[in-house]
C-alpha positions as CSV (number, residue, x, y, z in Angstrom):
1,M,-37.0,-39.3,-117.3
2,T,-38.4,-35.8,-118.2
3,A,-41.5,-36.2,-116.0
4,R,-39.3,-37.2,-113.0
5,L,-37.2,-34.0,-113.4
6,I,-40.1,-31.6,-113.5
7,P,-41.2,-31.5,-109.8
8,P,-37.8,-30.6,-108.4
9,F,-37.4,-28.1,-111.2
10,Q,-40.6,-26.4,-110.2
11,R,-40.0,-26.5,-106.4
12,R,-36.3,-25.4,-106.5
13,L,-36.8,-22.7,-109.1
14,L,-39.8,-21.1,-107.4
15,A,-38.0,-21.1,-104.1
16,W,-35.0,-19.5,-105.7
17,Y,-37.1,-16.9,-107.4
18,K,-38.9,-15.9,-104.2
19,R,-35.5,-14.9,-102.8
20,H,-33.7,-13.6,-105.9
21,Q,-36.3,-12.0,-108.2
22,R,-35.3,-8.8,-109.9
23,P,-37.4,-5.7,-108.9
24,L,-38.4,-4.8,-112.4
25,P,-41.0,-2.0,-112.8
26,W,-43.3,-4.1,-115.1
27,R,-43.6,-6.7,-112.4
28,R,-45.4,-4.2,-110.3
29,T,-48.5,-4.1,-112.5
30,S,-51.0,-6.4,-114.0
31,D,-52.2,-3.8,-116.6
32,P,-52.0,-5.7,-119.9
33,Y,-51.2,-2.5,-121.8
34,K,-48.2,-1.7,-119.6
35,I,-47.0,-5.3,-119.8
36,L,-47.4,-5.3,-123.6
37,V,-45.3,-2.1,-123.8
38,S,-42.5,-3.7,-121.7
39,E,-42.5,-6.9,-123.8
40,I,-42.2,-5.0,-127.0
41,M,-39.4,-2.8,-125.6
42,L,-37.5,-5.8,-124.3
43,Q,-37.2,-7.4,-127.7
44,Q,-33.4,-7.4,-128.5
45,T,-32.8,-4.7,-125.9
46,Q,-31.1,-5.0,-122.5
47,V,-33.2,-4.6,-119.3
48,D,-31.0,-1.7,-118.0
49,R,-31.7,0.3,-121.1
50,V,-35.4,-0.4,-121.1
51,I,-36.2,0.5,-117.5
52,P,-35.9,4.4,-117.8
53,K,-37.5,4.4,-121.2
54,Y,-40.4,2.3,-120.1
55,R,-41.2,4.8,-117.4
56,Q,-40.8,7.7,-119.7
57,F,-42.9,6.1,-122.4
58,L,-45.8,5.4,-120.1
59,R,-45.8,8.9,-118.7
60,R,-46.2,10.2,-122.3
61,Y,-48.6,7.4,-123.4
62,P,-50.3,6.1,-120.3
63,T,-53.2,4.4,-122.1
64,V,-54.0,2.5,-125.3
65,K,-56.0,5.6,-126.4
66,T,-53.1,8.0,-126.0
67,L,-50.7,5.7,-127.9
68,A,-53.2,5.1,-130.7
69,K,-53.3,8.9,-131.3
70,A,-49.5,9.4,-131.1
71,R,-47.9,11.3,-134.0
72,T,-45.0,9.5,-135.6
73,P,-42.2,12.1,-135.0
74,E,-43.0,12.4,-131.4
75,L,-43.4,8.6,-131.0
76,K,-40.0,8.0,-132.4
77,K,-38.5,10.7,-130.3
78,T,-40.0,9.2,-127.1
79,W,-38.7,5.8,-128.1
80,Y,-35.1,7.0,-128.8
81,P,-32.5,5.6,-128.2
82,L,-33.8,2.0,-127.9
83,G,-33.4,1.3,-131.6
84,Y,-35.3,-1.1,-133.8
85,N,-37.6,1.9,-134.5
86,V,-40.3,-0.2,-136.2
87,R,-41.3,-1.4,-132.8
88,P,-43.1,1.8,-131.6
89,L,-44.9,2.0,-134.9
90,R,-46.1,-1.6,-134.5
91,L,-47.1,-0.9,-130.9
92,R,-49.2,2.1,-132.0
93,K,-50.8,-0.1,-134.7
94,I,-51.7,-2.6,-132.0
95,A,-53.2,0.1,-129.9
96,Q,-55.3,1.3,-132.9
97,Q,-56.5,-2.3,-133.5
98,V,-57.4,-2.7,-129.9
99,L,-59.5,0.5,-130.0
100,R,-61.1,-0.5,-133.3
101,K,-61.8,-4.1,-132.6
102,H,-61.7,-4.7,-128.9
103,D,-63.3,-1.6,-127.4
104,G,-59.9,-0.4,-126.1
105,K,-59.1,-3.6,-124.1
106,I,-56.1,-5.8,-124.8
107,P,-57.4,-9.3,-125.7
108,S,-57.1,-12.0,-123.1
109,T,-56.9,-15.0,-125.6
110,Y,-54.2,-16.4,-127.8
111,D,-56.4,-15.9,-130.9
112,G,-57.1,-12.3,-130.1
113,L,-53.5,-11.4,-129.4
114,L,-52.0,-13.3,-132.3
115,A,-54.4,-11.5,-134.6
116,M,-52.6,-8.2,-133.7
117,D,-49.7,-7.1,-136.0
118,G,-46.4,-7.7,-134.4
119,I,-47.5,-10.1,-131.7
120,G,-46.1,-13.6,-131.9
121,R,-46.4,-16.7,-129.7
122,Y,-43.9,-15.5,-127.1
123,T,-45.5,-12.0,-126.6
124,A,-48.9,-13.5,-126.5
125,G,-47.8,-16.0,-123.8
126,A,-46.2,-13.3,-121.8
127,V,-49.3,-11.1,-121.8
128,L,-51.5,-14.0,-121.0
129,S,-49.4,-15.2,-118.1
130,F,-48.2,-11.9,-116.7
131,A,-51.3,-9.8,-117.1
132,F,-54.2,-12.3,-117.1
133,Q,-52.7,-15.0,-114.8
134,Q,-53.3,-17.7,-117.4
135,D,-51.1,-20.8,-117.6
136,A,-49.5,-19.9,-120.9
137,P,-45.9,-20.9,-121.7
138,I,-43.2,-18.6,-123.0
139,L,-40.0,-19.3,-124.8
140,D,-37.2,-16.8,-125.2
141,T,-33.5,-17.4,-125.4
142,N,-33.1,-17.4,-121.6
143,V,-35.9,-19.9,-121.0
144,A,-34.8,-22.1,-123.9
145,R,-31.3,-22.2,-122.5
146,V,-32.5,-23.1,-119.0
147,L,-34.7,-25.9,-120.4
148,Q,-32.1,-27.4,-122.7
149,R,-29.5,-27.5,-120.1
150,Y,-31.6,-28.7,-117.2
151,F,-33.3,-31.5,-119.2
152,G,-30.0,-32.4,-120.9
153,L,-31.2,-31.9,-124.5
154,S,-28.7,-32.2,-127.3
155,A,-28.6,-29.5,-129.9
156,A,-30.4,-31.9,-132.3
157,S,-33.2,-32.7,-129.9
158,A,-33.7,-29.1,-128.6
159,T,-36.1,-28.2,-131.4
160,R,-38.5,-25.3,-131.0
161,R,-41.4,-27.7,-130.8
162,R,-39.7,-29.7,-128.0
163,L,-38.8,-26.6,-126.1
164,W,-42.3,-25.2,-126.3
165,E,-43.6,-28.5,-125.1
166,L,-41.3,-28.4,-122.1
167,A,-42.1,-24.7,-121.4
168,E,-45.7,-25.8,-121.1
169,Q,-45.1,-28.9,-119.1
170,V,-43.0,-27.2,-116.4
171,I,-45.9,-24.8,-115.5
172,P,-47.4,-25.7,-112.1
173,P,-51.2,-25.2,-112.3
174,G,-52.0,-21.6,-111.6
175,K,-48.4,-20.5,-111.4
176,A,-47.4,-19.6,-114.9
177,Y,-46.6,-16.0,-113.9
178,W,-44.1,-17.2,-111.3
179,I,-42.4,-20.0,-113.2
180,N,-42.1,-18.0,-116.4
181,Q,-40.5,-15.0,-114.5
182,A,-38.3,-17.4,-112.6
183,M,-36.9,-19.1,-115.7
184,M,-36.2,-15.7,-117.3
185,D,-34.4,-14.5,-114.2
186,L,-32.4,-17.7,-113.8
187,G,-31.3,-17.6,-117.5
188,A,-30.4,-13.9,-117.2
189,T,-28.4,-14.1,-114.0
190,V,-27.3,-17.7,-113.3
191,C,-27.7,-20.0,-116.3
192,T,-26.1,-17.5,-118.6
193,A,-24.9,-18.1,-122.2
194,R,-21.3,-17.7,-121.2
195,R,-19.7,-18.6,-117.8
196,P,-22.9,-19.9,-116.1
197,K,-22.8,-20.0,-112.3
198,C,-23.4,-23.7,-112.1
199,T,-21.9,-24.2,-108.6
200,T,-24.4,-21.8,-107.1
201,C,-27.4,-22.7,-109.2
202,A,-30.5,-23.8,-107.3
203,L,-31.2,-26.5,-109.9
204,R,-27.7,-28.1,-109.9
205,A,-28.7,-31.3,-107.9
206,T,-31.1,-32.5,-110.7
207,C,-29.7,-30.6,-113.7
208,R,-28.8,-33.1,-116.5
209,S,-26.0,-30.8,-117.7
210,Y,-24.3,-30.0,-114.4
211,P,-21.6,-28.9,-114.5
212,Y,-22.3,-27.3,-117.9
213,D,-19.8,-28.5,-120.5
214,G,-19.9,-25.5,-122.8
215,Q,-22.1,-26.9,-125.6
216,A,-24.1,-24.3,-127.6
217,A,-27.4,-23.2,-126.2
218,P,-30.5,-23.2,-128.3
219,S,-31.9,-20.4,-130.3
220,A,-35.6,-19.5,-129.6
221,G,-35.8,-17.4,-132.6
222,R,-36.0,-14.2,-130.6
223,D,-33.0,-12.5,-128.8
224,R,-34.3,-11.3,-125.5
225,R,-31.2,-10.0,-123.7
226,R,-32.7,-9.8,-120.2
């Protein structure tokens, strides 16, 4: 059943994203440093709050080297008011590790990224797919919600392991960037946690939960309120 649902998922979702993608500033670059900054900023923080701060932060710290040398008071001031103030300190530590161990270049492998303090599987997958165009899956709350509803998984069967497997299976070869961005946008704007827009959803013809019955969506262990 799952295999049969994947081709229409890919086809319809990519067509929808081509028309409805959000013009976010970090989508205009393939610089792994800039993408990493955006991913750390977006952790538990709304997109509208991140956009102006992302631009300001990169004006002040445009490279790994400038961030690695940042002083704590100034770094926290630049980050304000995003909150979760341990994040800029972790980001600086990552920059320092990149300089010390990788000659100033963000690693392009899972192992290299996961060895960095503060980088987990989601962030590693995001950097690999968005910056390095690798077919790496991602799983945040929006993606998990889309996958659980589309494939009709019960709360019991929507385990993290199963959702990660699906996130990998739905990637068309060479198109992880596009399918990952599309799932995040659909989850943020159409397949929302509350009051999803089922009747206008591009996936409704093959969605196993259409129309959505209000059951709880899964937790991916990371609140990404995009």
